[in-house]
KETITI-589755 format. One record per residue (C-alpha): residue number from 0; x, y, z; residue in three letters. Coordinates in steps of 0.001 Angstrom, whole numbers. Layout:
<sites>
    i        u        v        w   aa
  NUM        X        Y        Z  ALA
...
</sites>
This chain:
<sites>
    i        u        v        w   aa
    0      -45      258     -209  UNK
    1     1475     3483     -671  UNK
    2     -286     6585      784  UNK
    3      175    10232     -570  UNK
    4     -803    13187      809  UNK
    5     -742    17153     -177  UNK
    6    -1596    20163     1903  UNK
    7      184    23377     3331  UNK
    8     2144    23982     6466  UNK
    9     3373    27040     8169  UNK
   10     5262    27901    11081  UNK
   11     4839    31401    13495  UNK
   12     6349    32645    16131  UNK
   13     3831    32018    19471  UNK
   14     5676    33791    22056  UNK
   15     9011    32047    22827  UNK
   16     8004    28815    21114  UNK
   17     6812    28034    17334  UNK
   18     3556    27465    16405  UNK
   19     3089    24512    13470  UNK
   20     -138    24346    11323  UNK
   21     -341    21498     9418  UNK
   22    -3673    20821     6654  UNK
   23    -4280    17895     4995  UNK
   24    -6490    18693     1729  UNK
   25    -5630    15146       57  UNK
   26    -4905    11727      535  UNK
   27    -4480     9190    -2241  UNK
   28    -4438     5952    -1132  UNK
   29    -3161     3087    -3897  UNK
   30    -3820     -647    -2232  UNK
   31    -4147    -3746    -4314  UNK
   32    -4208    -1807    -8032  UNK
   33    -6840      419    -6811  UNK
   34    -6712     3891    -6003  UNK
   35    -8746     6228    -3800  UNK
   36    -8771     9779    -3118  UNK
   37   -10554    11492      -98  UNK
   38   -10612    14970      908  UNK
   39   -10599    14862     4545  UNK
   40    -9938    18418     5595  UNK
   41    -7685    17789     8270  UNK
   42    -5731    20253    10233  UNK
   43    -2631    20042    12994  UNK
   44    -1316    22295    15122  UNK
   45     1480    22200    17587  UNK
   46     3226    24315    20116  UNK
   47     6806    23835    20317  UNK
   48    10226    24952    21930  UNK
   49    12721    26855    19701  UNK
   50    14569    23188    20556  UNK
   51    11730    21015    18885  UNK
   52    10018    19857    21939  UNK
   53     6351    19235    21361  UNK
   54     4251    21206    24480  UNK
   55      746    20704    22827  UNK
   56    -1051    19424    19739  UNK
   57    -4393    19794    18305  UNK
   58    -6528    17919    15829  UNK
   59    -9288    18852    14085  UNK
   60   -11076    16534    11109  UNK
   61   -15286    17234    11102  UNK
   62   -15715    13858     8316  UNK
   63   -14757    11715    11126  UNK
   64   -16765     9789    13606  UNK
   65   -15762    10515    17250  UNK
   66   -14197     6494    17278  UNK
   67   -12322     7297    14288  UNK
   68   -11049    11040    15436  UNK
   69    -9771     9534    18865  UNK
   70    -7490     7035    16759  UNK
   71    -6666     9141    14304  UNK
   72    -5527    11283    16915  UNK
   73    -3355     9110    18860  UNK
   74    -1912     7771    15465  UNK
   75    -1017    11475    14959  UNK
   76      473    11732    18465  UNK
   77     3101     8742    17271  UNK
   78     3806    10255    14502  UNK
   79     4764    13714    15732  UNK
   80     6460    12078    17997  UNK
   81     8537    10153    14871  UNK
   82     8945    13189    12736  UNK
   83     9839    16245    15085  UNK
   84    13251    15742    17037  UNK
   85    13864    17812    20105  UNK
   86    17543    19351    19662  UNK
   87    19691    19582    22649  UNK
   88    21084    23026    23899  UNK
   89    24543    22460    23567  UNK
   90    24131    21611    19723  UNK
   91    24139    18690    17699  UNK
   92    27603    16873    16416  UNK
   93    28697    13942    14267  UNK
   94    27866    10613    16501  UNK
   95    24796    12434    18071  UNK
   96    22032     9670    18881  UNK
   97    18673    10458    18351  UNK
   98    16620     7937    20650  UNK
   99    12150     7516    20551  UNK
  100    10373     4589    20992  UNK
  101     6733     4564    20072  UNK
  102     3684     2167    21296  UNK
  103     2125     1095    18510  UNK
  104     -831     -371    19961  UNK
  105      286    -3909    18099  UNK
  106     4167    -3348    19069  UNK
  107     6604    -1016    19776  UNK
  108     9227      382    17045  UNK
  109    12226     2085    18949  UNK
  110    14262     4457    16757  UNK
  111    17618     4973    17356  UNK
  112    19220     7568    14789  UNK
  113    23203     8268    14873  UNK
  114    24418    11963    13308  UNK
  115    26446    10778    10282  UNK
  116    27245    14139     9177  UNK
  117    25872    16941     7425  UNK
  118    24767    17914     3830  UNK
  119    22730    19787     1434  UNK
  120    19201    18824      230  UNK
  121    17119    20730    -1774  UNK
  122    18783    23676    -1231  UNK
  123    18477    23174     2690  UNK
  124    21137    22359     5259  UNK
  125    19726    18540     6573  UNK
  126    21738    15936     8830  UNK
  127    22457    12777     7532  UNK
  128    21203    10050    10224  UNK
  129    21648     6141    10238  UNK
  130    18943     4242    11956  UNK
  131    20514      662    11560  UNK
  132    20370      -22    15494  UNK
  133    16723      772    15643  UNK
  134    14416    -2329    16227  UNK
  135    10629    -3287    15769  UNK
  136     8614    -5719    18053  UNK
  137     5409    -6739    17657  UNK
  138     2639    -9215    19301  UNK
  139      399   -11178    16614  UNK
  140    -1577   -14057    17596  UNK
  141       -5   -14349    20937  UNK
  142     3708   -14522    19812  UNK
  143     6467   -11468    19987  UNK
  144     7912   -11175    16603  UNK
  145    11014    -8937    16404  UNK
  146    12383    -7103    13801  UNK
  147    15264    -5038    12800  UNK
  148    15467    -1607    10807  UNK
  149    17886     -370     8493  UNK
  150    18234     3373     6693  UNK
  151    18592     6481     7023  UNK
  152    17068    10229     7141  UNK
  153    17991    13448     6215  UNK
  154    16523    16153     9044  UNK
  155    16204    19838     7673  UNK
  156    18774    21545    10695  UNK
  157    16479    24486    10506  UNK
  158    12849    22605    11285  UNK
  159    13691    19190    12564  UNK
  160    11745    17942    10203  UNK
  161    12666    14524     8765  UNK
  162    12811    15739     5103  UNK
  163    13475    12474     3596  UNK
  164    14095     8837     4815  UNK
  165    14453     5500     3341  UNK
  166    13645     2440     6220  UNK
  167    13527    -1192     5630  UNK
  168    11806    -3263     8446  UNK
  169    12753    -7062     8226  UNK
  170    10952    -9111    10465  UNK
  171    11148   -13091    10487  UNK
  172     8073   -15043    10827  UNK
  173     7472   -18458    11747  UNK
  174     3395   -20129    10731  UNK
  175     2536   -23836    11200  UNK
  176     6737   -24722    10832  UNK
  177     7262   -22647     7828  UNK
  178     9722   -19550     7926  UNK
  179     9700   -16502     6055  UNK
  180    10135   -12519     6159  UNK
  181     8068    -9572     6158  UNK
  182    10063    -7019     4709  UNK
  183     8490    -3230     5047  UNK
  184     9836     -506     2745  UNK
  185     9556     2971     3851  UNK
  186    10033     6008     1755  UNK
  187     8675     9347     3212  UNK
  188     9540    12748     1480  UNK
  189     8706    15924     2636  UNK
  190     8955    19056      767  UNK
  191     9676    21915     3061  UNK
  192    10186    25803     1601  UNK
</sites>
């Protein structure tokens, strides 16, 4: 399944903090050869410190039922934790590690990103971050499945947002004596202006 979204975002000064507002205007999902489009009119608002710590998050989606709203808000909270990084006041050097653990309800993803250095991506200063120490753990039908995560991300220095990342999740599976692997290849690209 592939999902694409279109929308706008803006960052404003709010006292000593920043207010990040994101509007999702269109979602396009491709699954099993079928394309589905929707216009969810979702709005996300986050207040963050200048170093990227999320202080408050608000979410609006008039099309969703109350149950869908709560589920989506919780999922977005997890996405925000993964998407924004709190920078230490002393700055970031080569070798610095970002660590985050996110409970997905059916399991946990622990991301460990190690800064390899700096580069430029789309005329913006970015950090190159290696995620090869990251892990995933999911409970499926009473069995705990452990996986490894390999890949890298490009973090925009000005905003702390992951402007581009490529991750491969590899999870060995066994069912009725048959062994196989589940591979999830995730590519995320956020266009910043």
